[in-house]
N, CA, C, O and the ligand as a Tripos MOL2 file, in Angstrom:
@<TRIPOS>MOLECULE
protein
  245   243    62     0     0
PROTEIN
NO_CHARGES

@<TRIPOS>ATOM
      1 N           5.3000  -58.4880   49.0460 N.3       1 MET1
      2 CA          5.7170  -59.4300   47.9960 C.3       1 MET1
      3 C           7.2360  -59.4000   47.8330 C.2       1 MET1
      4 O           7.8440  -58.3310   47.7870 O.2       1 MET1
      5 N           7.8280  -60.5680   47.7480 N.am      2 LEU2
      6 CA          9.2630  -60.6590   47.4910 C.3       2 LEU2
      7 C           9.4820  -61.2010   46.0860 C.2       2 LEU2
      8 O           8.7010  -62.0070   45.5790 O.2       2 LEU2
      9 N          10.5610  -60.7380   45.4750 N.am      3 LYS3
     10 CA         10.8670  -61.1710   44.1110 C.3       3 LYS3
     11 C          12.3330  -61.5560   44.0130 C.2       3 LYS3
     12 O          13.1960  -61.0210   44.7080 O.2       3 LYS3
     13 N          12.5750  -62.5030   43.1210 N.am      4 PHE4
     14 CA         13.9480  -62.9130   42.8650 C.3       4 PHE4
     15 C          14.1060  -63.1670   41.3760 C.2       4 PHE4
     16 O          13.2760  -63.8360   40.7610 O.2       4 PHE4
     17 N          15.1700  -62.6340   40.8030 N.am      5 LYS5
     18 CA         15.4580  -62.8710   39.3850 C.3       5 LYS5
     19 C          16.5940  -63.8720   39.2610 C.2       5 LYS5
     20 O          17.6630  -63.6970   39.8460 O.2       5 LYS5
     21 N          16.3510  -64.9080   38.5020 N.am      6 CYS6
     22 CA         17.3590  -65.9330   38.2590 C.3       6 CYS6
     23 C          18.6420  -65.3120   37.7090 C.2       6 CYS6
     24 O          19.7450  -65.7320   38.0570 O.2       6 CYS6
     25 N          18.4870  -64.3200   36.8580 N.am      7 ARG7
     26 CA         19.6130  -63.6390   36.2160 C.3       7 ARG7
     27 C          20.5890  -63.0570   37.2540 C.2       7 ARG7
     28 O          21.7920  -62.9710   37.0050 O.2       7 ARG7
     29 N          20.0580  -62.6620   38.4120 N.am      8 ASP8
     30 CA         20.8860  -62.0140   39.4350 C.3       8 ASP8
     31 C          21.9180  -62.9400   40.0680 C.2       8 ASP8
     32 O          22.8680  -62.4640   40.6890 O.2       8 ASP8
     33 N          21.7510  -64.2500   39.9230 N.am      9 VAL9
     34 CA         22.7930  -65.1530   40.4180 C.3       9 VAL9
     35 C          23.6270  -65.7380   39.2770 C.2       9 VAL9
     36 O          24.3390  -66.7250   39.4630 O.2       9 VAL9
     37 N          23.5330  -65.1220   38.0980 N.am     10 GLY10
     38 CA         24.4630  -65.4570   37.0360 C.3      10 GLY10
     39 C          23.9500  -66.3540   35.9260 C.2      10 GLY10
     40 O          24.7110  -66.7190   35.0310 O.2      10 GLY10
     41 N          22.6620  -66.7200   35.9650 N.am     11 PHE11
     42 CA         22.1270  -67.5210   34.8710 C.3      11 PHE11
     43 C          21.6270  -66.6070   33.7560 C.2      11 PHE11
     44 O          21.1210  -65.5180   34.0240 O.2      11 PHE11
     45 N          21.7660  -67.0420   32.5190 N.am     12 ASP12
     46 CA         21.2150  -66.3100   31.3900 C.3      12 ASP12
     47 C          19.7690  -66.7590   31.2340 C.2      12 ASP12
     48 O          19.4600  -67.6420   30.4330 O.2      12 ASP12
     49 N          18.8960  -66.1430   32.0070 N.am     13 CYS13
     50 CA         17.5600  -66.6910   32.1960 C.3      13 CYS13
     51 C          16.6150  -65.5640   32.6060 C.2      13 CYS13
     52 O          16.9960  -64.7010   33.3970 O.2      13 CYS13
     53 N          15.4090  -65.5590   32.0880 N.am     14 GLY14
     54 CA         14.4690  -64.4860   32.4000 C.3      14 GLY14
     55 C          13.4510  -64.8480   33.4670 C.2      14 GLY14
     56 O          12.4660  -64.1370   33.6640 O.2      14 GLY14
     57 N          13.6910  -65.9530   34.1530 N.am     15 TRP15
     58 CA         12.7340  -66.4370   35.1420 C.3      15 TRP15
     59 C          12.7460  -65.5920   36.4180 C.2      15 TRP15
     60 O          13.8010  -65.1600   36.8820 O.2      15 TRP15
     61 N          11.5750  -65.3690   36.9650 N.am     16 THR16
     62 CA         11.4490  -64.6060   38.2040 C.3      16 THR16
     63 C          10.5870  -65.3820   39.1940 C.2      16 THR16
     64 O           9.5510  -65.9370   38.8290 O.2      16 THR16
     65 N          11.0230  -65.4130   40.4390 N.am     17 ALA17
     66 CA         10.2180  -66.0300   41.4970 C.3      17 ALA17
     67 C           9.5100  -64.9470   42.2780 C.2      17 ALA17
     68 O          10.0640  -63.8750   42.5220 O.2      17 ALA17
     69 N           8.2740  -65.2340   42.6700 N.am     18 LYS18
     70 CA          7.5240  -64.2990   43.5060 C.3      18 LYS18
     71 C           6.9470  -65.0700   44.6840 C.2      18 LYS18
     72 O           6.4380  -66.1810   44.5300 O.2      18 LYS18
     73 N           7.0330  -64.4700   45.8470 N.am     19 GLY19
     74 CA          6.4720  -65.1460   47.0080 C.3      19 GLY19
     75 C           6.3650  -64.2160   48.1940 C.2      19 GLY19
     76 O           6.8250  -63.0740   48.1600 O.2      19 GLY19
     77 N           5.7450  -64.7320   49.2470 N.am     20 LYS20
     78 CA          5.5610  -63.9150   50.4450 C.3      20 LYS20
     79 C           6.7350  -64.0450   51.4030 C.2      20 LYS20
     80 O           7.0210  -63.1260   52.1710 O.2      20 LYS20
     81 N           7.4160  -65.1860   51.3570 N.am     21 THR21
     82 CA          8.5300  -65.4070   52.2840 C.3      21 THR21
     83 C           9.7710  -65.8790   51.5240 C.2      21 THR21
     84 O           9.6850  -66.3350   50.3840 O.2      21 THR21
     85 N          10.9190  -65.7600   52.1800 N.am     22 GLU22
     86 CA         12.1690  -66.2460   51.5950 C.3      22 GLU22
     87 C          12.0950  -67.7400   51.3100 C.2      22 GLU22
     88 O          12.5880  -68.2160   50.2880 O.2      22 GLU22
     89 N          11.4670  -68.4730   52.2340 N.am     23 ASP23
     90 CA         11.3640  -69.9230   52.0660 C.3      23 ASP23
     91 C          10.5650  -70.2940   50.8230 C.2      23 ASP23
     92 O          10.8940  -71.2480   50.1190 O.2      23 ASP23
     93 N           9.5010  -69.5190   50.5630 N.am     24 GLU24
     94 CA          8.6970  -69.7550   49.3690 C.3      24 GLU24
     95 C           9.5450  -69.5520   48.1080 C.2      24 GLU24
     96 O           9.4970  -70.3510   47.1730 O.2      24 GLU24
     97 N          10.3120  -68.4750   48.1090 N.am     25 ILE25
     98 CA         11.1810  -68.1750   46.9630 C.3      25 ILE25
     99 C          12.2140  -69.2910   46.7840 C.2      25 ILE25
    100 O          12.4430  -69.7650   45.6710 O.2      25 ILE25
    101 N          12.8340  -69.7020   47.8930 N.am     26 LEU26
    102 CA         13.8610  -70.7480   47.8070 C.3      26 LEU26
    103 C          13.2840  -72.0480   47.2730 C.2      26 LEU26
    104 O          13.9390  -72.7420   46.4950 O.2      26 LEU26
    105 N          12.0670  -72.3880   47.6780 N.am     27 ALA27
    106 CA         11.4270  -73.6150   47.1970 C.3      27 ALA27
    107 C          11.1760  -73.5200   45.6910 C.2      27 ALA27
    108 O          11.3900  -74.4820   44.9540 O.2      27 ALA27
    109 N          10.7170  -72.3400   45.2440 N.am     28 GLN28
    110 CA         10.4880  -72.1460   43.8080 C.3      28 GLN28
    111 C          11.7990  -72.2220   43.0310 C.2      28 GLN28
    112 O          11.8530  -72.7790   41.9350 O.2      28 GLN28
    113 N          12.8590  -71.6500   43.6190 N.am     29 CYS29
    114 CA         14.1680  -71.6650   42.9720 C.3      29 CYS29
    115 C          14.6890  -73.0930   42.8360 C.2      29 CYS29
    116 O          15.2330  -73.4690   41.7970 O.2      29 CYS29
    117 N          14.5200  -73.8730   43.8800 N.am     30 ALA30
    118 CA         14.9900  -75.2590   43.8440 C.3      30 ALA30
    119 C          14.2760  -76.0190   42.7280 C.2      30 ALA30
    120 O          14.9050  -76.7680   41.9810 O.2      30 ALA30
    121 N          12.9630  -75.8260   42.6170 N.am     31 ALA31
    122 CA         12.1880  -76.5030   41.5800 C.3      31 ALA31
    123 C          12.6100  -76.0190   40.1920 C.2      31 ALA31
    124 O          12.7590  -76.8160   39.2650 O.2      31 ALA31
    125 N          12.8000  -74.7120   40.0610 N.am     32 HIS32
    126 CA         13.2040  -74.1290   38.7770 C.3      32 HIS32
    127 C          14.5990  -74.6010   38.3640 C.2      32 HIS32
    128 O          14.8250  -74.9620   37.2090 O.2      32 HIS32
    129 N          15.5260  -74.5940   39.3160 N.am     33 ALA33
    130 CA         16.9090  -74.9640   39.0000 C.3      33 ALA33
    131 C          17.0060  -76.4190   38.5500 C.2      33 ALA33
    132 O          17.7430  -76.7360   37.6160 O.2      33 ALA33
    133 N          16.2580  -77.3040   39.2150 N.am     34 THR34
    134 CA         16.3330  -78.7190   38.8420 C.3      34 THR34
    135 C          15.6180  -78.9680   37.5100 C.2      34 THR34
    136 O          16.0660  -79.7840   36.7050 O.2      34 THR34
    137 N          14.4990  -78.2590   37.2810 N.am     35 LYS35
    138 CA         13.7000  -78.4890   36.0870 C.3      35 LYS35
    139 C          14.3060  -77.7970   34.8660 C.2      35 LYS35
    140 O          14.4490  -78.4170   33.8120 O.2      35 LYS35
    141 N          14.6650  -76.5100   35.0010 N.am     36 ASP36
    142 CA         15.0650  -75.7190   33.8390 C.3      36 ASP36
    143 C          16.5770  -75.5740   33.6670 C.2      36 ASP36
    144 O          17.0420  -75.2200   32.5840 O.2      36 ASP36
    145 N          17.3370  -75.8410   34.7080 N.am     37 HIS37
    146 CA         18.7920  -75.7230   34.5820 C.3      37 HIS37
    147 C          19.4830  -77.0720   34.7820 C.2      37 HIS37
    148 O          20.7050  -77.1380   34.9200 O.2      37 HIS37
    149 N          18.6950  -78.1370   34.7960 N.am     38 ASN38
    150 CA         19.2310  -79.4910   34.9490 C.3      38 ASN38
    151 C          20.1960  -79.6170   36.1270 C.2      38 ASN38
    152 O          21.1940  -80.3340   36.0530 O.2      38 ASN38
    153 N          19.8870  -78.9150   37.2050 N.am     39 MET39
    154 CA         20.7220  -79.0270   38.3890 C.3      39 MET39
    155 C          20.2040  -80.1540   39.2670 C.2      39 MET39
    156 O          19.0090  -80.4460   39.3040 O.2      39 MET39
    157 N          21.1430  -80.7780   39.9740 N.am     40 LYS40
    158 CA         20.7580  -81.8190   40.9190 C.3      40 LYS40
    159 C          20.4620  -81.1620   42.2590 C.2      40 LYS40
    160 O          21.0600  -80.1390   42.5940 O.2      40 LYS40
    161 N          19.5330  -81.7490   43.0380 N.am     41 PRO41
    162 CA         19.2170  -81.1310   44.3380 C.3      41 PRO41
    163 C          20.4550  -80.8800   45.1920 C.2      41 PRO41
    164 O          20.5170  -79.8930   45.9250 O.2      41 PRO41
    165 N          21.4510  -81.7820   45.0970 N.am     42 GLU42
    166 CA         22.6490  -81.5890   45.9260 C.3      42 GLU42
    167 C          23.5360  -80.4410   45.4200 C.2      42 GLU42
    168 O          24.4640  -80.0130   46.1060 O.2      42 GLU42
    169 N          23.2350  -79.9520   44.2110 N.am     43 GLU43
    170 CA         23.9970  -78.8070   43.7060 C.3      43 GLU43
    171 C          23.4570  -77.4840   44.2440 C.2      43 GLU43
    172 O          24.1030  -76.4430   44.1290 O.2      43 GLU43
    173 N          22.2660  -77.5420   44.8320 N.am     44 ILE44
    174 CA         21.7040  -76.3440   45.4460 C.3      44 ILE44
    175 C          22.2360  -76.2710   46.8740 C.2      44 ILE44
    176 O          21.6080  -76.7200   47.8320 O.2      44 ILE44
    177 N          23.4040  -75.6930   46.9620 N.am     45 THR45
    178 CA         24.1570  -75.6840   48.2140 C.3      45 THR45
    179 C          23.7160  -74.5220   49.1040 C.2      45 THR45
    180 O          22.9860  -73.6260   48.6810 O.2      45 THR45
    181 N          24.1840  -74.5720   50.3440 N.am     46 GLU46
    182 CA         23.9230  -73.4620   51.2670 C.3      46 GLU46
    183 C          24.4960  -72.1610   50.7010 C.2      46 GLU46
    184 O          23.9260  -71.0860   50.8860 O.2      46 GLU46
    185 N          25.6260  -72.2750   50.0140 N.am     47 GLU47
    186 CA         26.2500  -71.0920   49.4140 C.3      47 GLU47
    187 C          25.3350  -70.4740   48.3530 C.2      47 GLU47
    188 O          25.1460  -69.2590   48.3030 O.2      47 GLU47
    189 N          24.7710  -71.3500   47.5040 N.am     48 LEU48
    190 CA         23.8640  -70.8620   46.4650 C.3      48 LEU48
    191 C          22.6000  -70.2690   47.0910 C.2      48 LEU48
    192 O          22.1030  -69.2320   46.6500 O.2      48 LEU48
    193 N          22.0940  -70.9370   48.1140 N.am     49 LYS49
    194 CA         20.9050  -70.4110   48.8020 C.3      49 LYS49
    195 C          21.1810  -69.0370   49.4040 C.2      49 LYS49
    196 O          20.3270  -68.1510   49.3660 O.2      49 LYS49
    197 N          22.3840  -68.8680   49.9610 N.am     50 GLY50
    198 CA         22.7600  -67.5820   50.5190 C.3      50 GLY50
    199 C          22.8130  -66.5030   49.4470 C.2      50 GLY50
    200 O          22.4170  -65.3580   49.6680 O.2      50 GLY50
    201 N          23.3160  -66.9020   48.2740 N.am     51 LYS51
    202 CA         23.3930  -65.9970   47.1320 C.3      51 LYS51
    203 C          21.9800  -65.5840   46.6960 C.2      51 LYS51
    204 O          21.7130  -64.4190   46.3980 O.2      51 LYS51
    205 N          21.0950  -66.5760   46.6700 N.am     52 ILE52
    206 CA         19.7020  -66.3030   46.2960 C.3      52 ILE52
    207 C          19.0790  -65.3330   47.3040 C.2      52 ILE52
    208 O          18.4560  -64.3380   46.9310 O.2      52 ILE52
    209 N          19.2640  -65.6520   48.5970 N.am     53 LYS53
    210 CA         18.6700  -64.8010   49.6480 C.3      53 LYS53
    211 C          19.1360  -63.3590   49.5490 C.2      53 LYS53
    212 O          18.3500  -62.4310   49.7410 O.2      53 LYS53
    213 N          20.4370  -63.1690   49.2440 N.am     54 SER54
    214 CA         20.9350  -61.8010   49.1910 C.3      54 SER54
    215 C          20.4470  -61.0780   47.9400 C.2      54 SER54
    216 O          20.6210  -59.8650   47.8220 O.2      54 SER54
    217 N          19.8380  -61.8100   47.0050 N.am     55 ASN55
    218 CA         19.3130  -61.1840   45.7970 C.3      55 ASN55
    219 C          17.7840  -61.1330   45.7590 C.2      55 ASN55
    220 O          17.1920  -60.8080   44.7300 O.2      55 ASN55
    221 N          17.1570  -61.4560   46.8870 N.am     56 ILE56
    222 CA         15.6940  -61.3290   46.9780 C.3      56 ILE56
    223 C          15.3680  -59.8690   47.2990 C.2      56 ILE56
    224 O          15.9030  -59.2860   48.2420 O.2      56 ILE56
    225 N          14.4890  -59.3040   46.5000 N.am     57 HIS57
    226 CA         14.1250  -57.8990   46.6960 C.3      57 HIS57
    227 C          12.6550  -57.7560   47.0220 C.2      57 HIS57
    228 O          11.8180  -58.5290   46.5560 O.2      57 HIS57
    229 N          12.3570  -56.7630   47.8240 N.am     58 LYS58
    230 CA         10.9690  -56.4450   48.1140 C.3      58 LYS58
    231 C          10.3560  -55.7280   46.9140 C.2      58 LYS58
    232 O          10.9970  -54.8850   46.2860 O.2      58 LYS58
    233 N           9.1280  -56.0680   46.6090 N.am     59 SER59
    234 CA          8.4560  -55.4350   45.4860 C.3      59 SER59
    235 C           7.0000  -55.1650   45.8450 C.2      59 SER59
    236 O           6.3600  -55.9700   46.5210 O.2      59 SER59
    237 N           6.4990  -54.0640   45.4030 N.am     60 TRP60
    238 CA          5.0900  -53.7410   45.6720 C.3      60 TRP60
    239 C           4.2150  -54.1540   44.5060 C.2      60 TRP60
    240 O           2.9960  -53.9950   44.5650 O.2      60 TRP60
    241 N           4.8090  -54.6780   43.4540 N.am     61 PHE61
    242 CA          4.0190  -55.0210   42.2670 C.3      61 PHE61
    243 C           3.7660  -56.5170   42.1770 C.2      61 PHE61
    244 O           3.1160  -56.9770   41.2380 O.2      61 PHE61
    245 ZN         16.6700  -69.7570   35.6060 Zn       62 ZN62
@<TRIPOS>BOND
     1     1     2 1
     2     2     3 1
     3     3     4 2
     4     3     5 am
     5     5     6 1
     6     6     7 1
     7     7     8 2
     8     7     9 am
     9     9    10 1
    10    10    11 1
    11    11    12 2
    12    11    13 am
    13    13    14 1
    14    14    15 1
    15    15    16 2
    16    15    17 am
    17    17    18 1
    18    18    19 1
    19    19    20 2
    20    19    21 am
    21    21    22 1
    22    22    23 1
    23    23    24 2
    24    23    25 am
    25    25    26 1
    26    26    27 1
    27    27    28 2
    28    27    29 am
    29    29    30 1
    30    30    31 1
    31    31    32 2
    32    31    33 am
    33    33    34 1
    34    34    35 1
    35    35    36 2
    36    35    37 am
    37    37    38 1
    38    38    39 1
    39    39    40 2
    40    39    41 am
    41    41    42 1
    42    42    43 1
    43    43    44 2
    44    43    45 am
    45    45    46 1
    46    46    47 1
    47    47    48 2
    48    47    49 am
    49    49    50 1
    50    50    51 1
    51    51    52 2
    52    51    53 am
    53    53    54 1
    54    54    55 1
    55    55    56 2
    56    55    57 am
    57    57    58 1
    58    58    59 1
    59    59    60 2
    60    59    61 am
    61    61    62 1
    62    62    63 1
    63    63    64 2
    64    63    65 am
    65    65    66 1
    66    66    67 1
    67    67    68 2
    68    67    69 am
    69    69    70 1
    70    70    71 1
    71    71    72 2
    72    71    73 am
    73    73    74 1
    74    74    75 1
    75    75    76 2
    76    75    77 am
    77    77    78 1
    78    78    79 1
    79    79    80 2
    80    79    81 am
    81    81    82 1
    82    82    83 1
    83    83    84 2
    84    83    85 am
    85    85    86 1
    86    86    87 1
    87    87    88 2
    88    87    89 am
    89    89    90 1
    90    90    91 1
    91    91    92 2
    92    91    93 am
    93    93    94 1
    94    94    95 1
    95    95    96 2
    96    95    97 am
    97    97    98 1
    98    98    99 1
    99    99   100 2
   100    99   101 am
   101   101   102 1
   102   102   103 1
   103   103   104 2
   104   103   105 am
   105   105   106 1
   106   106   107 1
   107   107   108 2
   108   107   109 am
   109   109   110 1
   110   110   111 1
   111   111   112 2
   112   111   113 am
   113   113   114 1
   114   114   115 1
   115   115   116 2
   116   115   117 am
   117   117   118 1
   118   118   119 1
   119   119   120 2
   120   119   121 am
   121   121   122 1
   122   122   123 1
   123   123   124 2
   124   123   125 am
   125   125   126 1
   126   126   127 1
   127   127   128 2
   128   127   129 am
   129   129   130 1
   130   130   131 1
   131   131   132 2
   132   131   133 am
   133   133   134 1
   134   134   135 1
   135   135   136 2
   136   135   137 am
   137   137   138 1
   138   138   139 1
   139   139   140 2
   140   139   141 am
   141   141   142 1
   142   142   143 1
   143   143   144 2
   144   143   145 am
   145   145   146 1
   146   146   147 1
   147   147   148 2
   148   147   149 am
   149   149   150 1
   150   150   151 1
   151   151   152 2
   152   151   153 am
   153   153   154 1
   154   154   155 1
   155   155   156 2
   156   155   157 am
   157   157   158 1
   158   158   159 1
   159   159   160 2
   160   159   161 am
   161   161   162 1
   162   162   163 1
   163   163   164 2
   164   163   165 am
   165   165   166 1
   166   166   167 1
   167   167   168 2
   168   167   169 am
   169   169   170 1
   170   170   171 1
   171   171   172 2
   172   171   173 am
   173   173   174 1
   174   174   175 1
   175   175   176 2
   176   175   177 am
   177   177   178 1
   178   178   179 1
   179   179   180 2
   180   179   181 am
   181   181   182 1
   182   182   183 1
   183   183   184 2
   184   183   185 am
   185   185   186 1
   186   186   187 1
   187   187   188 2
   188   187   189 am
   189   189   190 1
   190   190   191 1
   191   191   192 2
   192   191   193 am
   193   193   194 1
   194   194   195 1
   195   195   196 2
   196   195   197 am
   197   197   198 1
   198   198   199 1
   199   199   200 2
   200   199   201 am
   201   201   202 1
   202   202   203 1
   203   203   204 2
   204   203   205 am
   205   205   206 1
   206   206   207 1
   207   207   208 2
   208   207   209 am
   209   209   210 1
   210   210   211 1
   211   211   212 2
   212   211   213 am
   213   213   214 1
   214   214   215 1
   215   215   216 2
   216   215   217 am
   217   217   218 1
   218   218   219 1
   219   219   220 2
   220   219   221 am
   221   221   222 1
   222   222   223 1
   223   223   224 2
   224   223   225 am
   225   225   226 1
   226   226   227 1
   227   227   228 2
   228   227   229 am
   229   229   230 1
   230   230   231 1
   231   231   232 2
   232   231   233 am
   233   233   234 1
   234   234   235 1
   235   235   236 2
   236   235   237 am
   237   237   238 1
   238   238   239 1
   239   239   240 2
   240   239   241 am
   241   241   242 1
   242   242   243 1
   243   243   244 2
@<TRIPOS>SUBSTRUCTURE
     1 MET1         2 RESIDUE 1 A MET
     2 LEU2         6 RESIDUE 1 A LEU
     3 LYS3        10 RESIDUE 1 A LYS
     4 PHE4        14 RESIDUE 1 A PHE
     5 LYS5        18 RESIDUE 1 A LYS
     6 CYS6        22 RESIDUE 1 A CYS
     7 ARG7        26 RESIDUE 1 A ARG
     8 ASP8        30 RESIDUE 1 A ASP
     9 VAL9        34 RESIDUE 1 A VAL
    10 GLY10       38 RESIDUE 1 A GLY
    11 PHE11       42 RESIDUE 1 A PHE
    12 ASP12       46 RESIDUE 1 A ASP
    13 CYS13       50 RESIDUE 1 A CYS
    14 GLY14       54 RESIDUE 1 A GLY
    15 TRP15       58 RESIDUE 1 A TRP
    16 THR16       62 RESIDUE 1 A THR
    17 ALA17       66 RESIDUE 1 A ALA
    18 LYS18       70 RESIDUE 1 A LYS
    19 GLY19       74 RESIDUE 1 A GLY
    20 LYS20       78 RESIDUE 1 A LYS
    21 THR21       82 RESIDUE 1 A THR
    22 GLU22       86 RESIDUE 1 A GLU
    23 ASP23       90 RESIDUE 1 A ASP
    24 GLU24       94 RESIDUE 1 A GLU
    25 ILE25       98 RESIDUE 1 A ILE
    26 LEU26      102 RESIDUE 1 A LEU
    27 ALA27      106 RESIDUE 1 A ALA
    28 GLN28      110 RESIDUE 1 A GLN
    29 CYS29      114 RESIDUE 1 A CYS
    30 ALA30      118 RESIDUE 1 A ALA
    31 ALA31      122 RESIDUE 1 A ALA
    32 HIS32      126 RESIDUE 1 A HIS
    33 ALA33      130 RESIDUE 1 A ALA
    34 THR34      134 RESIDUE 1 A THR
    35 LYS35      138 RESIDUE 1 A LYS
    36 ASP36      142 RESIDUE 1 A ASP
    37 HIS37      146 RESIDUE 1 A HIS
    38 ASN38      150 RESIDUE 1 A ASN
    39 MET39      154 RESIDUE 1 A MET
    40 LYS40      158 RESIDUE 1 A LYS
    41 PRO41      162 RESIDUE 1 A PRO
    42 GLU42      166 RESIDUE 1 A GLU
    43 GLU43      170 RESIDUE 1 A GLU
    44 ILE44      174 RESIDUE 1 A ILE
    45 THR45      178 RESIDUE 1 A THR
    46 GLU46      182 RESIDUE 1 A GLU
    47 GLU47      186 RESIDUE 1 A GLU
    48 LEU48      190 RESIDUE 1 A LEU
    49 LYS49      194 RESIDUE 1 A LYS
    50 GLY50      198 RESIDUE 1 A GLY
    51 LYS51      202 RESIDUE 1 A LYS
    52 ILE52      206 RESIDUE 1 A ILE
    53 LYS53      210 RESIDUE 1 A LYS
    54 SER54      214 RESIDUE 1 A SER
    55 ASN55      218 RESIDUE 1 A ASN
    56 ILE56      222 RESIDUE 1 A ILE
    57 HIS57      226 RESIDUE 1 A HIS
    58 LYS58      230 RESIDUE 1 A LYS
    59 SER59      234 RESIDUE 1 A SER
    60 TRP60      238 RESIDUE 1 A TRP
    61 PHE61      242 RESIDUE 1 A PHE
    62 ZN62       245 GROUP 0 **** ****
């Protein structure tokens, strides 16, 4: 299981993504960012995706 905390990329937010692959997490992040942070899809840049990827952690829970 992989986990990602929105807070780890600088948002004041308690949302966490869980998934089996990085792509799953990124898809959840894109949906969350557009829905809950009013971000436009074009604002989810390769740079932001890289930031997200480097903050994805393995979790056994
Ligand atoms: Zn968030």
